[in-house]
Backbone as a printed PyTorch tensor [residue, N CA C, xyz], in Angstrom:
tensor([[[-17.1800, -11.1900,  12.6860],
         [-15.8420, -11.0040,  13.2210],
         [-14.9990, -10.1950,  12.2360]],

        [[-14.3030,  -9.2280,  12.7430],
         [-13.3990,  -8.4360,  11.9220],
         [-12.0000,  -9.0310,  12.0230]],

        [[-11.3890,  -9.2470,  10.8740],
         [-10.0460,  -9.8220,  10.8210],
         [ -9.0320,  -8.6950,  10.7060]],

        [[ -7.9190,  -8.8320,  11.4350],
         [ -6.8700,  -7.8340,  11.3110],
         [ -5.5090,  -8.5060,  11.3220]],

        [[ -4.4820,  -7.6890,  11.2610],
         [ -3.1160,  -8.1940,  11.1690],
         [ -2.7590,  -9.0880,  12.3560]],

        [[ -3.2910,  -8.7880,  13.5230],
         [ -2.9960,  -9.6130,  14.7010],
         [ -3.4560, -11.0550,  14.4840]],

        [[ -4.6130, -11.2580,  13.8710],
         [ -5.0900, -12.6070,  13.5690],
         [ -4.1000, -13.3430,  12.6640]],

        [[ -3.5830, -12.6270,  11.6900],
         [ -2.6080, -13.2200,  10.7740],
         [ -1.3180, -13.5680,  11.5030]],

        [[ -0.8160, -12.6540,  12.3070],
         [  0.4250, -12.9020,  13.0430],
         [  0.2530, -14.0690,  14.0260]],

        [[ -0.8810, -14.1320,  14.6940],
         [ -1.1380, -15.2400,  15.6190],
         [ -1.1600, -16.5710,  14.8690]],

        [[ -1.8400, -16.5900,  13.7180],
         [ -1.9040, -17.8210,  12.9210],
         [ -0.5210, -18.2000,  12.4060]],

        [[  0.2250, -17.2190,  11.9240],
         [  1.5820, -17.4750,  11.4340],
         [  2.4580, -18.0570,  12.5350]],

        [[  2.3730, -17.5120,  13.7290],
         [  3.2110, -18.0150,  14.8210],
         [  2.8070, -19.4380,  15.2090]],

        [[  1.5150, -19.7170,  15.2600],
         [  1.0530, -21.0530,  15.6080],
         [  1.4370, -22.0770,  14.5370]],

        [[  1.2280, -21.7310,  13.2800],
         [  1.5910, -22.6360,  12.1920],
         [  3.0990, -22.8840,  12.1880]],

        [[  3.8930, -21.8630,  12.4210],
         [  5.3430, -22.0380,  12.4790],
         [  5.7240, -23.0210,  13.5760]],

        [[  5.1100, -22.8820,  14.7420],
         [  5.3850, -23.8070,  15.8430],
         [  4.9460, -25.2290,  15.4910]],

        [[  3.7770, -25.3790,  14.9130],
         [  3.2850, -26.7060,  14.5370],
         [  4.1890, -27.3630,  13.4920]],

        [[  4.6710, -26.5920,  12.5350],
         [  5.5640, -27.1400,  11.5210],
         [  6.9300, -27.4940,  12.1120]],

        [[  7.4090, -26.6790,  13.0510],
         [  8.6760, -27.0040,  13.7300],
         [  8.5240, -28.2940,  14.5230]],

        [[  7.3950, -28.4480,  15.2140],
         [  7.1300, -29.6710,  15.9700],
         [  7.1050, -30.8780,  15.0370]],

        [[  6.4060, -30.7480,  13.9110],
         [  6.3340, -31.8470,  12.9370],
         [  7.7120, -32.2010,  12.4210]],

        [[  8.5370, -31.1960,  12.1830],
         [  9.8900, -31.4320,  11.6840],
         [ 10.7160, -32.2040,  12.7150]],

        [[ 10.5950, -31.8350,  13.9720],
         [ 11.3220, -32.5560,  15.0320],
         [ 10.8350, -34.0040,  15.1120]],

        [[  9.5340, -34.1940,  15.0740],
         [  8.9810, -35.5560,  15.1660],
         [  9.4460, -36.4070,  13.9870]],

        [[  9.4090, -35.8690,  12.7720],
         [  9.8460, -36.6640,  11.6240],
         [ 11.3400, -36.9650,  11.6940]],

        [[ 12.1240, -36.0670,  12.2660],
         [ 13.5500, -36.3550,  12.4520],
         [ 13.7710, -37.4560,  13.4820]],

        [[ 12.9810, -37.4610,  14.5440],
         [ 13.0780, -38.5300,  15.5550],
         [ 12.6860, -39.8700,  14.9200]],

        [[ 11.6280, -39.8730,  14.1290],
         [ 11.2140, -41.0980,  13.4350],
         [ 12.3350, -41.5800,  12.5190]],

        [[ 12.9280, -40.6490,  11.7880],
         [ 14.0270, -41.0050,  10.8880],
         [ 15.1920, -41.6030,  11.6770]],

        [[ 15.5430, -40.9870,  12.7850],
         [ 16.6320, -41.5020,  13.6050],
         [ 16.3550, -42.9130,  14.1010]],

        [[ 15.1400, -43.1570,  14.5570],
         [ 14.7720, -44.4990,  15.0270],
         [ 14.8290, -45.5120,  13.8840]],

        [[ 14.3260, -45.1090,  12.7360],
         [ 14.3360, -46.0200,  11.5900],
         [ 15.7540, -46.2640,  11.0840]],

        [[ 16.6100, -45.2410,  11.1590],
         [ 18.0120, -45.4410,  10.7740],
         [ 18.6780, -46.4490,  11.7050]],

        [[ 18.3280, -46.4000,  12.9780],
         [ 18.8830, -47.3680,  13.9190],
         [ 18.4700, -48.7860,  13.5690]],

        [[ 17.1960, -48.9860,  13.2690],
         [ 16.7060, -50.3100,  12.8800],
         [ 17.3370, -50.7740,  11.5710]],

        [[ 17.7290, -49.8090,  10.7260],
         [ 18.3340, -50.1480,   9.4370],
         [ 19.8580, -50.2480,   9.5320]],

        [[ 20.4230, -50.0390,  10.7350],
         [ 21.8740, -50.0940,  10.8960],
         [ 22.5880, -48.9310,  10.2270]],

        [[ 21.9160, -47.7830,  10.1130],
         [ 22.4620, -46.6280,   9.3880],
         [ 22.8390, -45.4620,  10.2880]],

        [[ 22.8750, -45.6870,  11.6020],
         [ 23.2830, -44.6080,  12.5110],
         [ 24.8040, -44.4920,  12.4780]],

        [[ 25.3080, -43.4060,  13.0330],
         [ 26.7660, -43.1960,  13.0930],
         [ 27.4110, -44.3280,  13.8930]],

        [[ 28.6340, -44.7120,  13.5410],
         [ 29.2980, -45.8220,  14.2340],
         [ 29.3620, -45.6370,  15.7520]],

        [[ 29.5250, -44.4050,  16.2160],
         [ 29.6190, -44.1700,  17.6560],
         [ 28.2870, -44.3680,  18.3800]],

        [[ 27.2100, -44.5280,  17.6260],
         [ 25.9180, -44.7910,  18.2490],
         [ 25.7880, -46.2460,  18.6850]],

        [[ 26.7300, -47.0530,  18.2800],
         [ 26.8700, -48.4380,  18.7340],
         [ 25.5970, -49.2330,  18.8260]],

        [[ 25.1100, -49.4320,  20.0530],
         [ 23.9760, -50.3120,  20.3220],
         [ 22.6830, -49.8310,  19.6640]],

        [[ 22.6230, -48.5820,  19.2340],
         [ 21.4060, -48.0890,  18.5860],
         [ 21.2970, -48.5850,  17.1450]],

        [[ 22.3760, -49.1970,  16.6540],
         [ 22.3660, -49.7330,  15.2990],
         [ 21.9890, -51.2030,  15.3210]],

        [[ 21.0520, -51.5750,  14.4880],
         [ 20.6570, -52.9650,  14.3180],
         [ 21.7480, -53.6570,  13.5060]],

        [[ 22.2920, -54.7440,  14.0340],
         [ 23.3660, -55.4560,  13.3440],
         [ 22.8630, -56.2730,  12.1600]],

        [[ 21.5760, -56.5860,  12.1370],
         [ 21.0280, -57.4120,  11.0580],
         [ 19.7380, -56.7950,  10.5040]],

        [[ 19.8750, -55.6410,   9.8390],
         [ 18.6580, -54.9960,   9.3160],
         [ 18.0790, -55.7790,   8.1380]],

        [[ 16.7660, -55.6920,   8.0120],
         [ 16.0990, -56.3090,   6.8650],
         [ 16.0010, -55.2840,   5.7400]],

        [[ 15.6580, -55.7600,   4.5710],
         [ 15.4420, -54.8480,   3.4400],
         [ 14.3080, -53.8770,   3.7640]],

        [[ 13.3040, -54.3580,   4.4930],
         [ 12.1870, -53.5020,   4.9050],
         [ 12.6630, -52.4000,   5.8470]],

        [[ 13.5630, -52.7440,   6.7890],
         [ 14.1160, -51.7410,   7.7080],
         [ 14.8290, -50.6400,   6.9310]],

        [[ 15.6080, -51.0300,   5.9590],
         [ 16.3680, -50.0690,   5.1490],
         [ 15.4190, -49.2000,   4.3280]],

        [[ 14.4080, -49.8120,   3.7250],
         [ 13.4440, -49.0550,   2.9180],
         [ 12.6800, -48.0440,   3.7830]],

        [[ 12.2980, -48.4530,   4.9840],
         [ 11.5620, -47.5430,   5.8760],
         [ 12.4510, -46.3740,   6.3170]],

        [[ 13.7250, -46.6300,   6.5520],
         [ 14.6490, -45.5530,   6.9240],
         [ 14.8330, -44.5720,   5.7680]],

        [[ 14.9570, -45.1080,   4.5680],
         [ 15.1150, -44.2370,   3.3970],
         [ 13.8590, -43.3900,   3.1820]],

        [[ 12.7010, -43.9950,   3.3930],
         [ 11.4300, -43.2550,   3.2440],
         [ 11.3610, -42.1160,   4.2560]],

        [[ 11.7100, -42.3960,   5.5070],
         [ 11.6890, -41.3540,   6.5430],
         [ 12.6750, -40.2380,   6.2010]],

        [[ 13.8140, -40.5960,   5.6500],
         [ 14.7850, -39.5890,   5.2290],
         [ 14.2470, -38.7080,   4.1200]],

        [[ 13.4760, -39.2960,   3.2220],
         [ 12.8710, -38.5020,   2.1380],
         [ 11.8080, -37.5430,   2.6750]],

        [[ 11.1080, -37.9500,   3.7360],
         [ 10.1310, -37.0460,   4.3670],
         [ 10.8450, -35.8110,   4.9040]],

        [[ 11.9480, -36.0400,   5.6270],
         [ 12.7130, -34.9240,   6.1860],
         [ 13.2540, -34.0400,   5.0650]],

        [[ 13.8020, -34.6540,   4.0200],
         [ 14.3390, -33.8820,   2.9020],
         [ 13.2450, -33.0500,   2.2330]],

        [[ 12.0660, -33.6390,   2.0660],
         [ 10.9700, -32.9090,   1.4510],
         [ 10.5650, -31.7120,   2.2920]],

        [[ 10.5530, -31.8870,   3.6200],
         [ 10.2620, -30.7430,   4.4990],
         [ 11.3080, -29.6490,   4.3380]],

        [[ 12.5690, -30.0400,   4.2410],
         [ 13.6410, -29.0510,   4.0680],
         [ 13.5120, -28.3020,   2.7450]],

        [[ 12.9500, -28.9550,   1.7500],
         [ 12.7790, -28.3350,   0.4360],
         [ 11.5500, -27.4230,   0.3740]],

        [[ 10.5650, -27.6430,   1.2340],
         [  9.2950, -26.9350,   1.1020],
         [  8.9630, -25.9670,   2.2260]],

        [[  9.2190, -26.3420,   3.4610],
         [  8.7860, -25.5060,   4.5800],
         [  9.5120, -24.1620,   4.6430]],

        [[ 10.8400, -24.1060,   4.4910],
         [ 11.4930, -22.7860,   4.6050],
         [ 10.9820, -21.7560,   3.5980]],

        [[ 10.8800, -22.1300,   2.3320],
         [ 10.4390, -21.1540,   1.3300],
         [  8.9800, -20.7630,   1.5680]],

        [[  8.1750, -21.7090,   2.0290],
         [  6.7750, -21.3830,   2.3160],
         [  6.6820, -20.3990,   3.4730]],

        [[  7.4230, -20.6500,   4.5570],
         [  7.3650, -19.7250,   5.6950],
         [  7.8860, -18.3400,   5.3080]],

        [[  8.9100, -18.2990,   4.4870],
         [  9.4050, -16.9940,   4.0130],
         [  8.3000, -16.2900,   3.2310]],

        [[  7.6100, -17.0170,   2.3740],
         [  6.5200, -16.4380,   1.5890],
         [  5.4050, -15.9190,   2.4900]],

        [[  5.0530, -16.6960,   3.5190],
         [  4.0060, -16.2500,   4.4510],
         [  4.4480, -15.0180,   5.2450]],

        [[  5.7070, -14.9630,   5.6190],
         [  6.2250, -13.7840,   6.3390],
         [  6.1850, -12.5570,   5.4260]],

        [[  6.5990, -12.7220,   4.1790],
         [  6.5550, -11.6080,   3.2240],
         [  5.1100, -11.1530,   3.0140]],

        [[  4.1850, -12.0940,   2.9170],
         [  2.7710, -11.7220,   2.7590],
         [  2.2880, -10.9140,   3.9560]],

        [[  2.7020, -11.3270,   5.1480],
         [  2.3160, -10.6030,   6.3630],
         [  2.8770,  -9.1860,   6.3350]],

        [[  4.1230,  -9.0510,   5.9380],
         [  4.7420,  -7.7180,   5.8450],
         [  4.0090,  -6.8610,   4.8150]],

        [[  3.7170,  -7.4310,   3.6520],
         [  3.0230,  -6.6650,   2.6060],
         [  1.6340,  -6.2290,   3.0680]],

        [[  0.9160,  -7.1180,   3.7450],
         [ -0.4160,  -6.7560,   4.2480],
         [ -0.3090,  -5.6610,   5.3080]],

        [[  0.7800,  -5.6780,   6.0640],
         [  0.9430,  -4.6520,   7.1090],
         [  1.0900,  -3.2530,   6.5160]],

        [[  1.3860,  -3.1620,   5.2300],
         [  1.5090,  -1.8500,   4.5890],
         [  0.1770,  -1.3250,   4.0680]],

        [[ -0.8480,  -2.1650,   4.1160],
         [ -2.1760,  -1.7760,   3.6380],
         [ -2.9520,  -1.1570,   4.7980]],

        [[ -3.6040,  -0.0600,   4.5370],
         [ -4.4060,   0.6000,   5.5610],
         [ -5.5690,  -0.2980,   5.9870]],

        [[ -5.7870,  -0.4360,   7.2920],
         [ -6.9110,  -1.2610,   7.7620],
         [ -8.2810,  -0.7750,   7.2770]],

        [[ -8.3680,   0.4500,   6.8210],
         [ -9.6560,   0.9290,   6.2980],
         [ -9.8070,   0.6510,   4.8000]],

        [[ -8.7520,   0.1250,   4.1810],
         [ -8.8130,  -0.2710,   2.7730],
         [ -9.8610,  -1.3800,   2.6310]],

        [[-10.6720,  -1.3090,   1.5900],
         [-11.7280,  -2.3040,   1.3770],
         [-11.1910,  -3.7310,   1.2680]],

        [[ -9.9670,  -3.9000,   0.8040],
         [ -9.4080,  -5.2360,   0.5760],
         [ -8.6150,  -5.7760,   1.7580]],

        [[ -8.3470,  -4.9600,   2.7500],
         [ -7.4760,  -5.3380,   3.8750],
         [ -7.9030,  -6.6470,   4.5360]],

        [[ -9.1660,  -6.7120,   4.9300],
         [ -9.6480,  -7.9070,   5.6320],
         [ -9.6090,  -9.1320,   4.7220]],

        [[ -9.8650,  -8.9400,   3.4440],
         [ -9.7960, -10.0590,   2.4890],
         [ -8.3710, -10.5980,   2.3980]],

        [[ -7.3940,  -9.7040,   2.3670],
         [ -5.9920, -10.1420,   2.3320],
         [ -5.6620, -10.9840,   3.5640]],

        [[ -6.0480, -10.4870,   4.7220],
         [ -5.7660, -11.1990,   5.9750],
         [ -6.4390, -12.5640,   5.9660]],

        [[ -7.7150, -12.6090,   5.6420],
         [ -8.4450, -13.8820,   5.6350],
         [ -7.8510, -14.8740,   4.6460]],

        [[ -7.4610, -14.3920,   3.4890],
         [ -6.8830, -15.2880,   2.4750],
         [ -5.5860, -15.9110,   2.9700]],

        [[ -4.7010, -15.0960,   3.5290],
         [ -3.4160, -15.6350,   3.9740],
         [ -3.5920, -16.5460,   5.1900]],

        [[ -4.5190, -16.2290,   6.0870],
         [ -4.8090, -17.1370,   7.2110],
         [ -5.2860, -18.4800,   6.6610]],

        [[ -6.1900, -18.4630,   5.6980],
         [ -6.6830, -19.7150,   5.1020],
         [ -5.5520, -20.4800,   4.4210]],

        [[ -4.6920, -19.7660,   3.7040],
         [ -3.5550, -20.4220,   3.0470],
         [ -2.5940, -21.0280,   4.0740]],

        [[ -2.3630, -20.3350,   5.1760],
         [ -1.4990, -20.8720,   6.2380],
         [ -2.0510, -22.1740,   6.8050]],

        [[ -3.3300, -22.1770,   7.1100],
         [ -3.9580, -23.3800,   7.6780],
         [ -3.9170, -24.5230,   6.6650]],

        [[ -4.2210, -24.2240,   5.4120],
         [ -4.1790, -25.2560,   4.3670],
         [ -2.7680, -25.8110,   4.2050]],

        [[ -1.7610, -24.9330,   4.2230],
         [ -0.3750, -25.3830,   4.0770],
         [  0.0140, -26.3060,   5.2250]],

        [[ -0.2890, -25.9010,   6.4390],
         [  0.0720, -26.6990,   7.6090],
         [ -0.6040, -28.0710,   7.5650]],

        [[ -1.8990, -28.0900,   7.3040],
         [ -2.6260, -29.3570,   7.2330],
         [ -2.0700, -30.2410,   6.1140]],

        [[ -1.8010, -29.6500,   4.9730],
         [ -1.2750, -30.4160,   3.8380],
         [  0.0940, -31.0130,   4.1510]],

        [[  0.9470, -30.2520,   4.8450],
         [  2.2860, -30.7780,   5.1850],
         [  2.1860, -31.9310,   6.1770]],

        [[  1.3080, -31.8230,   7.1500],
         [  1.1120, -32.9330,   8.0890],
         [  0.6090, -34.1720,   7.3400]],

        [[ -0.4130, -33.9900,   6.5140],
         [ -0.9810, -35.1230,   5.7920],
         [  0.0260, -35.7090,   4.8000]],

        [[  0.7970, -34.8570,   4.1490],
         [  1.8380, -35.3190,   3.2310],
         [  2.8170, -36.2280,   3.9620]],

        [[  3.2690, -35.8110,   5.1310],
         [  4.2380, -36.6150,   5.8900],
         [  3.6400, -37.9480,   6.3410]],

        [[  2.4080, -37.9100,   6.8100],
         [  1.7570, -39.1490,   7.2660],
         [  1.6260, -40.1330,   6.1070]],

        [[  1.1440, -39.6490,   4.9730],
         [  0.9730, -40.5110,   3.8050],
         [  2.3300, -41.0620,   3.3490]],

        [[  3.3570, -40.2200,   3.3610],
         [  4.7000, -40.6320,   2.9390],
         [  5.2470, -41.6960,   3.8910]],

        [[  5.1530, -41.4600,   5.1950],
         [  5.6830, -42.4130,   6.1740],
         [  4.9580, -43.7590,   6.1140]],

        [[  3.6660, -43.7270,   5.8220],
         [  2.8900, -44.9700,   5.7390],
         [  3.0790, -45.7010,   4.4130]],

        [[  3.7120, -45.0370,   3.4600],
         [  3.9450, -45.6660,   2.1610],
         [  2.6820, -45.8210,   1.3270]],

        [[  1.7310, -44.9110,   1.5220],
         [  0.5000, -44.9530,   0.7360],
         [  0.7860, -44.5280,  -0.7050]],

        [[ -0.1380, -44.7700,  -1.6160],
         [  0.1110, -44.4470,  -3.0310],
         [  0.5880, -43.0020,  -3.2430]],

        [[  1.5280, -42.8680,  -4.1610],
         [  2.1640, -41.5650,  -4.3880],
         [  1.1890, -40.4910,  -4.8500]],

        [[  0.0960, -40.8570,  -5.4740],
         [ -0.8590, -39.8450,  -5.9330],
         [ -1.5190, -39.1280,  -4.7480]],

        [[ -1.7160, -39.8410,  -3.6430],
         [ -2.2730, -39.2000,  -2.4460],
         [ -1.2540, -38.2140,  -1.8900]],

        [[ -0.0060, -38.6670,  -1.8040],
         [  1.0740, -37.8010,  -1.3180],
         [  1.2180, -36.5790,  -2.2240]],

        [[  1.1560, -36.7950,  -3.5180],
         [  1.2850, -35.6980,  -4.4800],
         [  0.1460, -34.6940,  -4.3210]],

        [[ -1.0540, -35.1830,  -4.0550],
         [ -2.1910, -34.2930,  -3.8460],
         [ -1.9300, -33.3540,  -2.6650]],

        [[ -1.4380, -33.9060,  -1.5430],
         [ -1.1710, -33.0640,  -0.3750],
         [ -0.0010, -32.1180,  -0.6310]],

        [[  1.0000, -32.5680,  -1.3690],
         [  2.1110, -31.6760,  -1.7340],
         [  1.5690, -30.5180,  -2.5810]],

        [[  0.7030, -30.8440,  -3.5350],
         [  0.1420, -29.8180,  -4.4200],
         [ -0.7020, -28.8190,  -3.6440]],

        [[ -1.5190, -29.2900,  -2.7200],
         [ -2.3310, -28.3820,  -1.8980],
         [ -1.4240, -27.4320,  -1.1220]],

        [[ -0.3780, -27.9620,  -0.5110],
         [  0.5690, -27.1220,   0.2320],
         [  1.2570, -26.1140,  -0.6630]],

        [[  1.6800, -26.5620,  -1.8250],
         [  2.3660, -25.6660,  -2.7660],
         [  1.4300, -24.5680,  -3.2550]],

        [[  0.2170, -24.9330,  -3.6060],
         [ -0.7460, -23.9150,  -4.0550],
         [ -1.0710, -22.9330,  -2.9360]],

        [[ -1.0820, -23.4140,  -1.6930],
         [ -1.3700, -22.5280,  -0.5540],
         [ -0.2850, -21.4760,  -0.3990]],

        [[  0.9760, -21.8940,  -0.4220],
         [  1.9990, -20.8630,  -0.2200],
         [  2.1670, -19.9850,  -1.4550]],

        [[  1.9070, -20.5300,  -2.6360],
         [  1.9470, -19.6840,  -3.8310],
         [  0.7800, -18.6870,  -3.8160]],

        [[ -0.3660, -19.1200,  -3.3240],
         [ -1.5040, -18.2110,  -3.1790],
         [ -1.1730, -17.0580,  -2.2500]],

        [[ -0.4830, -17.3770,  -1.1410],
         [ -0.0530, -16.3180,  -0.2190],
         [  0.9180, -15.3680,  -0.9090]],

        [[  1.7660, -15.9120,  -1.7700],
         [  2.6890, -15.0590,  -2.5240],
         [  1.9610, -14.1110,  -3.4560]],

        [[  0.9060, -14.5980,  -4.0750],
         [  0.1040, -13.7480,  -4.9610],
         [ -0.5810, -12.6440,  -4.1520]],

        [[ -1.1470, -13.0100,  -2.9910],
         [ -1.7600, -12.0000,  -2.1260],
         [ -0.7090, -10.9650,  -1.7080]],

        [[  0.5060, -11.4230,  -1.4230],
         [  1.5750, -10.5000,  -1.0280],
         [  1.8270,  -9.4560,  -2.1080]],

        [[  1.9180,  -9.9030,  -3.3370],
         [  2.1730,  -8.9750,  -4.4460],
         [  0.9880,  -8.0240,  -4.6380]],

        [[ -0.2160,  -8.5480,  -4.5800],
         [ -1.3970,  -7.6880,  -4.7320],
         [ -1.4410,  -6.6430,  -3.6220]],

        [[ -1.1930,  -7.0800,  -2.3810],
         [ -1.2070,  -6.1320,  -1.2520],
         [ -0.0860,  -5.1020,  -1.3830]],

        [[  1.0700,  -5.5460,  -1.8320],
         [  2.2030,  -4.6260,  -1.9710],
         [  1.9180,  -3.5290,  -2.9840]],

        [[  1.1430,  -3.8530,  -4.0060],
         [  0.8530,  -2.8760,  -5.0570],
         [ -0.5490,  -2.2820,  -4.9350]],

        [[ -1.1790,  -2.4830,  -3.7970],
         [ -2.5200,  -1.9350,  -3.5630],
         [ -2.4540,  -0.4080,  -3.6120]],

        [[ -3.1330,   0.1800,  -4.5670],
         [ -3.0990,   1.6370,  -4.7650],
         [ -3.7280,   2.3970,  -3.6110]],

        [[ -4.6210,   1.7540,  -2.8830],
         [ -5.2890,   2.4230,  -1.7700],
         [ -4.4700,   2.3460,  -0.4880]],

        [[ -3.2800,   1.7190,  -0.5570],
         [ -2.4850,   1.5130,   0.6520],
         [ -1.9580,   2.8280,   1.1940]],

        [[ -1.8390,   2.8720,   2.4950],
         [ -1.2380,   4.0120,   3.1750],
         [  0.2440,   3.6890,   3.3270]],

        [[  1.0790,   4.2630,   2.4750],
         [  2.4990,   3.9150,   2.4730],
         [  3.2040,   4.3690,   3.7370]],

        [[  2.5320,   5.1230,   4.6000],
         [  3.1650,   5.5370,   5.8590],
         [  3.1040,   4.4550,   6.9200]],

        [[  2.4790,   3.3020,   6.6180],
         [  2.4080,   2.2100,   7.5890],
         [  3.7290,   1.5010,   7.7750]],

        [[  4.6530,   1.6510,   6.8560],
         [  5.9480,   0.9520,   6.9380],
         [  6.7940,   1.4320,   8.0770]]])
């Protein structure tokens, strides 16, 4: 199979949608947990538990940290993947490295998406922090890897600069 920019763009669009879906789901979970913890806005009335337990409060705080972590990581990663896609688009498809660039960034996108899903699941379940940290690290290395590919592609001497 020959890989080209279309494969990268398709993967980028799918991963973006999957991450947006995950973000919505984690926000819904957070909202439900805030209700059980009595932490919803006063106008939400009946959605607030009048007698939350310490466990309810801890679970709501954990869900809030999942959402915050997504806000800290997903935007910069998607920007990095978009920049990598743009940089690869400047490389001539007949360049020996073109397909390698595309394959690398597709792999990094898939790894990032999987790592973010697993990170959220582990965080929401309250599993040991080292497992969560491992998935965070995999995601971070994936988007940083895409950033490195972006720079290499941008400075590829064999690139056809008329592709811009």
